[in-house]
MIDOSE-1310 file (N, C-alpha, C; in nm, 2 decimals, decimal comma, always signed):
residues 215
mkms	+3,60/+6,20/+0,34/+3,62/+6,09/+0,25/+3,55/+6,12/+0,11; +3,62/+6,09/+0,01/+3,57/+6,12/-0,12/+3,46/+6,02/-0,16; +3,37/+6,05/-0,25/+3,27/+5,96/-0,30/+3,33/+5,84/-0,37; +3,44/+5,86/-0,44/+3,50/+5,74/-0,51/+3,55/+5,64/-0,41
elde	+3,60/+5,69/-0,30/+3,65/+5,60/-0,19/+3,54/+5,52/-0,13; +3,42/+5,59/-0,11/+3,31/+5,53/-0,05/+3,25/+5,42/-0,14; +3,25/+5,45/-0,27/+3,21/+5,35/-0,37/+3,30/+5,23/-0,37; +3,43/+5,26/-0,36/+3,52/+5,15/-0,36/+3,51/+5,06/-0,24
qlae	+3,49/+5,12/-0,12/+3,47/+5,05/+0,00/+3,34/+4,97/+0,00; +3,24/+5,03/-0,05/+3,11/+4,96/-0,06/+3,12/+4,84/-0,15; +3,19/+4,86/-0,26/+3,21/+4,75/-0,35/+3,28/+4,63/-0,29; +3,38/+4,67/-0,20/+3,46/+4,56/-0,13/+3,36/+4,49/-0,03
yiae	+3,28/+4,56/+0,04/+3,18/+4,50/+0,13/+3,09/+4,41/+0,05; +3,04/+4,46/-0,06/+2,95/+4,37/-0,14/+3,02/+4,25/-0,19; +3,14/+4,26/-0,23/+3,22/+4,15/-0,28/+3,24/+4,05/-0,17; +3,28/+4,10/-0,05/+3,30/+4,02/+0,07/+3,17/+3,94/+0,11
wrkq	+3,06/+4,02/+0,10/+2,93/+3,96/+0,14/+2,89/+3,85/+0,04; +2,91/+3,87/-0,09/+2,88/+3,77/-0,19/+2,97/+3,65/-0,17; +3,10/+3,67/-0,14/+3,19/+3,56/-0,11/+3,15/+3,48/+0,00; +3,11/+3,55/+0,11/+3,06/+3,48/+0,23/+2,93/+3,40/+0,20
rqke	+2,84/+3,47/+0,13/+2,71/+3,40/+0,09/+2,74/+3,28/+0,01; +2,83/+3,29/-0,09/+2,86/+3,17/-0,17/+2,92/+3,06/-0,09; +3,00/+3,10/+0,01/+3,06/+3,00/+0,09/+2,96/+2,92/+0,17; +2,86/+3,00/+0,23/+2,75/+2,94/+0,31/+2,67/+2,85/+0,22
edel	+2,64/+2,90/+0,10/+2,56/+2,82/+0,01/+2,63/+2,69/-0,03; +2,76/+2,70/-0,05/+2,84/+2,58/-0,08/+2,84/+2,48/+0,03; +2,85/+2,53/+0,15/+2,85/+2,44/+0,27/+2,71/+2,38/+0,29; +2,61/+2,46/+0,26/+2,47/+2,41/+0,27/+2,44/+2,30/+0,16
nklk	+2,49/+2,33/+0,04/+2,48/+2,23/-0,06/+2,55/+2,10/-0,03; +2,67/+2,11/+0,03/+2,75/+1,99/+0,07/+2,67/+1,92/+0,18; +2,61/+1,99/+0,27/+2,53/+1,93/+0,38/+2,41/+1,86/+0,32; +2,34/+1,92/+0,22/+2,23/+1,86/+0,16/+2,27/+1,73/+0,08
dkqa	+2,39/+1,74/+0,02/+2,44/+1,62/-0,05/+2,46/+1,50/+0,05; +2,52/+1,54/+0,16/+2,55/+1,44/+0,26/+2,42/+1,38/+0,31; +2,32/+1,46/+0,34/+2,19/+1,41/+0,39/+2,13/+1,32/+0,28; +2,14/+1,37/+0,16/+2,08/+1,29/+0,05/+2,15/+1,15/+0,04
krki	+2,28/+1,15/+0,05/+2,35/+1,02/+0,04/+2,32/+0,93/+0,16; +2,31/+1,00/+0,28/+2,27/+0,92/+0,40/+2,13/+0,86/+0,38; +2,04/+0,94/+0,33/+1,91/+0,89/+0,30/+1,90/+0,77/+0,21; +1,98/+0,79/+0,10/+1,99/+0,67/+0,00/+2,05/+0,55/+0,07
lrae	+2,16/+0,57/+0,15/+2,23/+0,46/+0,21/+2,13/+0,40/+0,31; +2,06/+0,48/+0,39/+1,96/+0,42/+0,49/+1,85/+0,34/+0,42; +1,80/+0,40/+0,30/+1,70/+0,33/+0,23/+1,75/+0,19/+0,18; +1,88/+0,19/+0,13/+1,94/+0,07/+0,08/+1,95/-0,03/+0,20
eekk	+1,99/+0,02/+0,32/+2,01/-0,07/+0,43/+1,88/-0,13/+0,48; +1,77/-0,04/+0,48/+1,64/-0,08/+0,51/+1,59/-0,19/+0,41; +1,61/-0,16/+0,29/+1,57/-0,26/+0,18/+1,64/-0,39/+0,20; +1,77/-0,39/+0,23/+1,85/-0,51/+0,26/+1,80/-0,58/+0,38
lseq	+1,77/-0,51/+0,49/+1,72/-0,57/+0,61/+1,58/-0,63/+0,58; +1,50/-0,56/+0,50/+1,37/-0,61/+0,47/+1,37/-0,74/+0,39; +1,47/-0,74/+0,29/+1,48/-0,86/+0,21/+1,53/-0,98/+0,30; +1,63/-0,95/+0,39/+1,68/-1,05/+0,48/+1,57/-1,10/+0,57
krse	+1,48/-1,01/+0,62/+1,37/-1,05/+0,71/+1,27/-1,14/+0,63; +1,24/-1,09/+0,50/+1,15/-1,17/+0,42/+1,20/-1,31/+0,39; +1,33/-1,31/+0,36/+1,40/-1,44/+0,33/+1,40/-1,53/+0,45; +1,42/-1,47/+0,57/+1,42/-1,55/+0,69/+1,28/-1,61/+0,72
eerk	+1,18/-1,52/+0,70/+1,04/-1,57/+0,72/+1,00/-1,68/+0,62; +1,05/-1,66/+0,49/+1,02/-1,76/+0,39/+1,09/-1,89/+0,43; +1,21/-1,88/+0,48/+1,28/-2,00/+0,51/+1,21/-2,07/+0,63; +1,17/-2,00/+0,73/+1,10/-2,06/+0,84/+0,97/-2,12/+0,80
mree	+0,90/-2,05/+0,70/+0,77/-2,11/+0,65/+0,80/-2,24/+0,58; +0,91/-2,24/+0,50/+0,94/-2,36/+0,42/+0,97/-2,48/+0,52; +1,05/-2,44/+0,62/+1,09/-2,54/+0,72/+0,96/-2,60/+0,79; +0,87/-2,50/+0,83/+0,75/-2,54/+0,90/+0,66/-2,63/+0,81
sdrk	+0,66/-2,59/+0,68/+0,58/-2,67/+0,59/+0,64/-2,81/+0,57; +0,77/-2,81/+0,56/+0,84/-2,94/+0,54/+0,82/-3,03/+0,66; +0,83/-2,97/+0,78/+0,81/-3,04/+0,91/+0,67/-3,10/+0,91; +0,57/-3,02/+0,88/+0,43/-3,07/+0,88/+0,41/-3,18/+0,78
areq	+0,47/-3,16/+0,66/+0,46/-3,26/+0,56/+0,52/-3,40/+0,61; +0,64/-3,39/+0,67/+0,70/-3,51/+0,73/+0,62/-3,57/+0,83; +0,56/-3,49/+0,92/+0,48/-3,54/+1,03/+0,35/-3,61/+0,97; +0,29/-3,54/+0,87/+0,18/-3,60/+0,80/+0,21/-3,73/+0,73
eekr	+0,32/-3,74/+0,67/+0,36/-3,86/+0,60/+0,39/-3,97/+0,70; +0,46/-3,94/+0,81/+0,48/-4,04/+0,92/+0,35/-4,09/+0,98; +0,26/-3,99/+1,00/+0,13/-4,03/+1,05/+0,05/-4,12/+0,96; +0,06/-4,09/+0,83/-0,01/-4,17/+0,73/+0,05/-4,31/+0,72
krle	+0,18/-4,32/+0,73/+0,24/-4,45/+0,73/+0,20/-4,53/+0,86; +0,19/-4,46/+0,97/+0,15/-4,53/+1,09/+0,00/-4,58/+1,08; -0,08/-4,49/+1,02/-0,22/-4,53/+1,00/-0,23/-4,65/+0,90; -0,15/-4,65/+0,79/-0,15/-4,76/+0,70/-0,11/-4,89/+0,77
evek	-0,01/-4,88/+0,85/+0,03/-5,00/+0,92/-0,08/-5,05/+1,02; -0,14/-4,95/+1,08/-0,26/-4,99/+1,17/-0,37/-5,06/+1,09; -0,40/-5,00/+0,98/-0,50/-5,05/+0,89/-0,47/-5,19/+0,84; -0,34/-5,21/+0,81/-0,30/-5,34/+0,76/-0,31/-5,45/+0,87
krqa	-0,28/-5,41/+0,99/-0,29/-5,50/+1,11/-0,44/-5,53/+1,13; -0,52/-5,43/+1,12/-0,66/-5,45/+1,14/-0,72/-5,54/+1,04; -0,68/-5,52/+0,91/-0,72/-5,61/+0,80/-0,68/-5,75/+0,83; -0,55/-5,77/+0,88/-0,50/-5,90/+0,91/-0,58/-5,97/+1,02
mmkp	-0,62/-5,89/+1,12/-0,70/-5,94/+1,23/-0,84/-5,98/+1,18; -0,89/-5,92/+1,07/-1,02/-5,95/+1,02/-1,02/-6,08/+0,94; -0,91/-6,12/+0,89/-0,90/-6,25/+0,81/-0,89/-6,37/+0,91; -0,97/-6,47/+0,89/-0,96/-6,59/+0,97/-0,84/-6,67/+0,94
sdgv	-0,77/-6,73/+1,04/-0,65/-6,80/+1,02/-0,69/-6,94/+0,96; -0,58/-7,02/+0,92/-0,60/-7,15/+0,85/-0,68/-7,24/+0,94; -0,79/-7,29/+0,89/-0,87/-7,39/+0,96/-0,96/-7,33/+1,07; -0,97/-7,20/+1,07/-1,05/-7,13/+1,17/-1,16/-7,06/+1,10
kkfg	-1,28/-7,07/+1,15/-1,40/-7,01/+1,08/-1,40/-6,86/+1,12; -1,51/-6,79/+1,08/-1,52/-6,65/+1,11/-1,53/-6,62/+1,26; -1,51/-6,50/+1,29/-1,51/-6,46/+1,43/-1,63/-6,50/+1,51; -1,61/-6,55/+1,62/-1,73/-6,59/+1,70/-1,77/-6,73/+1,68
akgg	-1,71/-6,80/+1,57/-1,76/-6,94/+1,54/-1,71/-7,03/+1,65; -1,77/-7,14/+1,66/-1,74/-7,24/+1,76/-1,60/-7,30/+1,72; -1,52/-7,31/+1,82/-1,38/-7,37/+1,80/-1,29/-7,26/+1,75; -1,32/-7,13/+1,77/-1,24/-7,02/+1,72/-1,11/-7,02/+1,80
dkls	-1,02/-6,94/+1,75/-0,88/-6,93/+1,81/-0,89/-6,84/+1,94; -0,91/-6,90/+2,06/-0,93/-6,82/+2,18/-0,80/-6,75/+2,22; -0,69/-6,81/+2,20/-0,56/-6,75/+2,24/-0,55/-6,62/+2,16; -0,58/-6,62/+2,03/-0,57/-6,51/+1,94/-0,66/-6,40/+1,99
niqa	-0,78/-6,44/+2,02/-0,88/-6,34/+2,07/-0,84/-6,28/+2,20; -0,79/-6,36/+2,29/-0,74/-6,30/+2,42/-0,63/-6,20/+2,40; -0,53/-6,24/+2,32/-0,42/-6,15/+2,29/-0,46/-6,02/+2,23; -0,55/-6,03/+2,13/-0,60/-5,91/+2,06/-0,68/-5,82/+2,16
akse	-0,76/-5,89/+2,25/-0,83/-5,81/+2,35/-0,74/-5,74/+2,44; -0,63/-5,81/+2,49/-0,54/-5,74/+2,58/-0,47/-5,63/+2,51; -0,44/-5,65/+2,38/-0,37/-5,54/+2,31/-0,46/-5,42/+2,30; -0,59/-5,44/+2,28/-0,68/-5,32/+2,27/-0,70/-5,26/+2,41
lgkt	-0,70/-5,34/+2,51/-0,71/-5,28/+2,65/-0,59/-5,20/+2,69; -0,48/-5,23/+2,63/-0,36/-5,16/+2,66/-0,34/-5,02/+2,60; -0,43/-4,99/+2,51/-0,43/-4,87/+2,43/-0,51/-4,76/+2,50; -0,46/-4,63/+2,49/-0,53/-4,52/+2,55/-0,64/-4,48/+2,45
keql	-0,73/-4,39/+2,51/-0,84/-4,34/+2,42/-0,79/-4,26/+2,31; -0,68/-4,19/+2,33/-0,62/-4,11/+2,23/-0,56/-4,19/+2,12; -0,50/-4,31/+2,15/-0,44/-4,40/+2,05/-0,55/-4,46/+1,97; -0,66/-4,50/+2,04/-0,77/-4,56/+1,96/-0,83/-4,46/+1,87
aeek	-0,85/-4,34/+1,92/-0,91/-4,23/+1,84/-0,82/-4,20/+1,72; -0,69/-4,19/+1,74/-0,60/-4,17/+1,63/-0,60/-4,28/+1,52; -0,61/-4,40/+1,57/-0,61/-4,51/+1,48/-0,74/-4,51/+1,40; -0,85/-4,47/+1,46/-0,98/-4,46/+1,39/-0,97/-4,35/+1,28
viam	-0,92/-4,24/+1,32/-0,90/-4,13/+1,22/-0,82/-4,17/+1,10; -0,71/-4,24/+1,13/-0,62/-4,29/+1,03/-0,69/-4,39/+0,94; -0,75/-4,48/+1,00/-0,82/-4,58/+0,92/-0,93/-4,52/+0,83; -1,00/-4,42/+0,88/-1,10/-4,36/+0,80/-1,04/-4,28/+0,69
sirv	-0,93/-4,22/+0,71/-0,86/-4,14/+0,61/-0,81/-4,23/+0,50; -0,77/-4,35/+0,53/-0,72/-4,44/+0,43/-0,83/-4,51/+0,36; -0,94/-4,55/+0,43/-1,04/-4,63/+0,37/-1,14/-4,54/+0,29; -1,17/-4,42/+0,34/-1,26/-4,33/+0,28/-1,19/-4,24/+0,18
qpln	-1,18/-4,27/+0,05/-1,11/-4,20/-0,05/-1,20/-4,10/-0,11; -1,14/-3,99/-0,17/-1,22/-3,89/-0,24/-1,29/-3,95/-0,36; -1,42/-3,90/-0,39/-1,49/-3,96/-0,50/-1,44/-3,92/-0,64; -1,39/-3,79/-0,65/-1,34/-3,74/-0,78/-1,44/-3,77/-0,89
ldgl	-1,56/-3,70/-0,88/-1,67/-3,72/-0,98/-1,66/-3,62/-1,09; -1,58/-3,52/-1,08/-1,57/-3,42/-1,18/-1,54/-3,48/-1,32; -1,62/-3,44/-1,42/-1,59/-3,48/-1,56/-1,62/-3,63/-1,59; -1,69/-3,70/-1,50/-1,72/-3,84/-1,53/-1,85/-3,85/-1,62
qpsq	-1,85/-3,94/-1,71/-1,97/-3,97/-1,79/-2,07/-4,05/-1,71; -2,20/-4,05/-1,76/-2,31/-4,12/-1,68/-2,27/-4,27/-1,66; -2,21/-4,33/-1,76/-2,17/-4,47/-1,74/-2,07/-4,49/-1,64; -1,97/-4,39/-1,63/-1,87/-4,40/-1,53/-1,93/-4,37/-1,39
lrsk	-2,03/-4,28/-1,38/-2,09/-4,26/-1,26/-2,17/-4,38/-1,21; -2,23/-4,45/-1,30/-2,30/-4,58/-1,26/-2,20/-4,68/-1,21; -2,08/-4,69/-1,28/-1,98/-4,78/-1,23/-1,93/-4,74/-1,09; -1,91/-4,61/-1,07/-1,87/-4,56/-0,94/-1,97/-4,59/-0,84
adam	-2,10/-4,58/-0,87/-2,20/-4,61/-0,77/-2,20/-4,76/-0,74; -2,19/-4,84/-0,84/-2,18/-4,99/-0,81/-2,06/-5,02/-0,73; -1,95/-4,96/-0,75/-1,83/-4,99/-0,67/-1,85/-4,94/-0,53; -1,92/-4,83/-0,51/-1,95/-4,78/-0,37/-2,04/-4,87/-0,30
wilv	-2,14/-4,93/-0,37/-2,23/-5,02/-0,31/-2,16/-5,15/-0,26; -2,07/-5,20/-0,35/-1,99/-5,32/-0,31/-1,91/-5,29/-0,19; -1,85/-5,17/-0,19/-1,77/-5,13/-0,07/-1,85/-5,12/+0,06; -1,97/-5,06/+0,04/-2,06/-5,05/+0,16/-2,09/-5,19/+0,22
vkle	-2,13/-5,28/+0,13/-2,16/-5,42/+0,17/-2,04/-5,48/+0,24; -1,92/-5,46/+0,18/-1,80/-5,52/+0,24/-1,77/-5,46/+0,37; -1,79/-5,33/+0,39/-1,76/-5,26/+0,52/-1,86/-5,31/+0,62; -1,99/-5,32/+0,58/-2,09/-5,37/+0,68/-2,06/-5,51/+0,72
teky	-2,01/-5,59/+0,63/-1,97/-5,73/+0,66/-1,86/-5,73/+0,76; -1,76/-5,65/+0,73/-1,64/-5,64/+0,82/-1,68/-5,58/+0,96; -1,78/-5,49/+0,96/-1,83/-5,43/+1,09/-1,89/-5,54/+1,17; -1,98/-5,62/+1,10/-2,04/-5,73/+1,17/-1,94/-5,83/+1,23
dmee	-1,84/-5,87/+1,14/-1,74/-5,96/+1,19/-1,66/-5,91/+1,30; -1,63/-5,78/+1,30/-1,55/-5,72/+1,41/-1,64/-5,71/+1,54; -1,76/-5,68/+1,53/-1,85/-5,68/+1,65/-1,86/-5,82/+1,71; -1,87/-5,92/+1,62/-1,87/-6,06/+1,67/-1,74/-6,10/+1,73
rmkr	-1,63/-6,05/+1,67/-1,50/-6,08/+1,73/-1,48/-6,02/+1,87; -1,53/-5,89/+1,88/-1,52/-5,83/+2,01/-1,61/-5,90/+2,11; -1,72/-5,95/+2,07/-1,81/-6,03/+2,17/-1,73/-6,15/+2,21; -1,66/-6,22/+2,11/-1,59/-6,34/+2,14/-1,47/-6,31/+2,23
qdyd	-1,40/-6,20/+2,20/-1,29/-6,16/+2,29/-1,34/-6,14/+2,43; -1,45/-6,07/+2,45/-1,50/-6,04/+2,58/-1,54/-6,17/+2,65; -1,60/-6,26/+2,58/-1,64/-6,39/+2,63/-1,51/-6,47/+2,67; -1,41/-6,47/+2,59/-1,29/-6,55/+2,62/-1,21/-6,49/+2,74
lkel	-1,21/-6,36/+2,75/-1,15/-6,29/+2,86/-1,22/-6,33/+2,99; -1,35/-6,33/+2,99/-1,43/-6,36/+3,11/-1,41/-6,51/+3,14; -1,40/-6,60/+3,04/-1,38/-6,74/+3,07/-1,24/-6,76/+3,12; -1,14/-6,68/+3,07/-1,00/-6,69/+3,13/-1,00/-6,65/+3,27
rerq	-1,06/-6,54/+3,30/-1,06/-6,49/+3,44/-1,13/-6,59/+3,53; -1,24/-6,65/+3,49/-1,31/-6,75/+3,57/-1,22/-6,87/+3,59; -1,15/-6,92/+3,49/-1,06/-7,03/+3,51/-0,95/-7,00/+3,61; -0,90/-6,87/+3,60/-0,79/-6,83/+3,69/-0,84/-6,83/+3,84
kqql	-0,97/-6,79/+3,85/-1,03/-6,79/+3,99/-1,04/-6,93/+4,04; -1,09/-7,02/+3,95/-1,10/-7,16/+3,99/-0,97/-7,22/+4,03; -0,87/-7,19/+3,96/-0,73/-7,24/+3,99/-0,69/-7,18/+4,13; -0,71/-7,05/+4,15/-0,67/-6,99/+4,28/-0,75/-7,05/+4,39
rqka	-0,88/-7,08/+4,37/-0,96/-7,14/+4,47/-0,91/-7,28/+4,51; -0,88/-7,36/+4,41/-0,82/-7,49/+4,43/-0,69/-7,48/+4,51; -0,61/-7,38/+4,47/-0,48/-7,36/+4,54/-0,50/-7,32/+4,68; -0,60/-7,23/+4,71/-0,63/-7,19/+4,85/-0,68/-7,31/+4,93
lkkg	-0,76/-7,40/+4,88/-0,81/-7,51/+4,95/-0,69/-7,61/+4,99; -0,60/-7,62/+4,89/-0,48/-7,71/+4,92/-0,40/-7,65/+5,03; -0,39/-7,52/+5,04/-0,31/-7,46/+5,15/-0,39/-7,44/+5,28; -0,51/-7,49/+5,28/-0,59/-7,47/+5,40/-0,65/-7,33/+5,42
ldve	-0,65/-7,25/+5,32/-0,70/-7,12/+5,33/-0,85/-7,11/+5,29; -0,91/-6,99/+5,32/-1,04/-6,97/+5,27/-1,05/-6,98/+5,12; -1,16/-7,02/+5,06/-1,17/-7,05/+4,92/-1,15/-6,92/+4,84; -1,18/-6,81/+4,90/-1,16/-6,68/+4,82/-1,04/-6,60/+4,87
altg	-0,95/-6,67/+4,94/-0,84/-6,60/+5,00/-0,74/-6,55/+4,89; -0,73/-6,62/+4,78/-0,63/-6,58/+4,68/-0,69/-6,51/+4,56; -0,82/-6,49/+4,57/-0,89/-6,42/+4,46/-0,91/-6,27/+4,48; -0,88/-6,22/+4,60/-0,90/-6,08/+4,63/-0,79/-5,99/+4,58
khpp	-0,80/-5,86/+4,60/-0,70/-5,77/+4,55/-0,57/-5,77/+4,64; -0,59/-5,81/+4,77/-0,48/-5,81/+4,86/-0,44/-5,96/+4,90; -0,32/-5,98/+4,93/-0,27/-6,12/+4,97/-0,34/-6,16/+5,10; -0,36/-6,29/+5,12/-0,42/-6,33/+5,25/-0,33/-6,30/+5,37
kiq	-0,39/-6,28/+5,48/-0,32/-6,25/+5,61/-0,26/-6,38/+5,66; -0,14/-6,37/+5,72/-0,07/-6,48/+5,78/-0,13/-6,51/+5,92; -0,18/-6,63/+5,94/-0,24/-6,66/+6,07/-0,13/-6,69/+6,17
């Protein structure tokens, strides 16, 4: 084989090799482009999912915040209603003197006492918290002048005196309620004893927890 033929054949091999190499590089570049596009698409999808998740979390937080705000508002309204009722109880009715006074409204005392007895400890505690939150307001002393602070102190002193007076009145009312309940129970016992005597039963037969036995 002549040298020229060898050179020509070698040139063909080189050309074929370059062609194959270029083909492989083109395929590799296409693969890299696809991978890059998939990476971009995946990043966009992850970003979208992240935004959706954040939006969902924010929505849940808003709903939770709104729910708590509604519950707090409903609770505040209940407390205000309780406080109004308490204030109404503190006021003497027409022609009736302060709590515990002679000739007081016994029926009102008994009804109020029964109402209190029907409440659970949790209800009483909640009413106390609500009443305190309504009655004990923030001082808001920031930026006040000395004269304004003195006025605030005078108002607080008047409030303290008012609350102490109401406390005393309430304690007296509770004592009166307790006395009226005991008096009512004693009257009921006396009536039951009289009824037992009329029926020929033992005097205490109708005052016990269980009905009398049939003879």
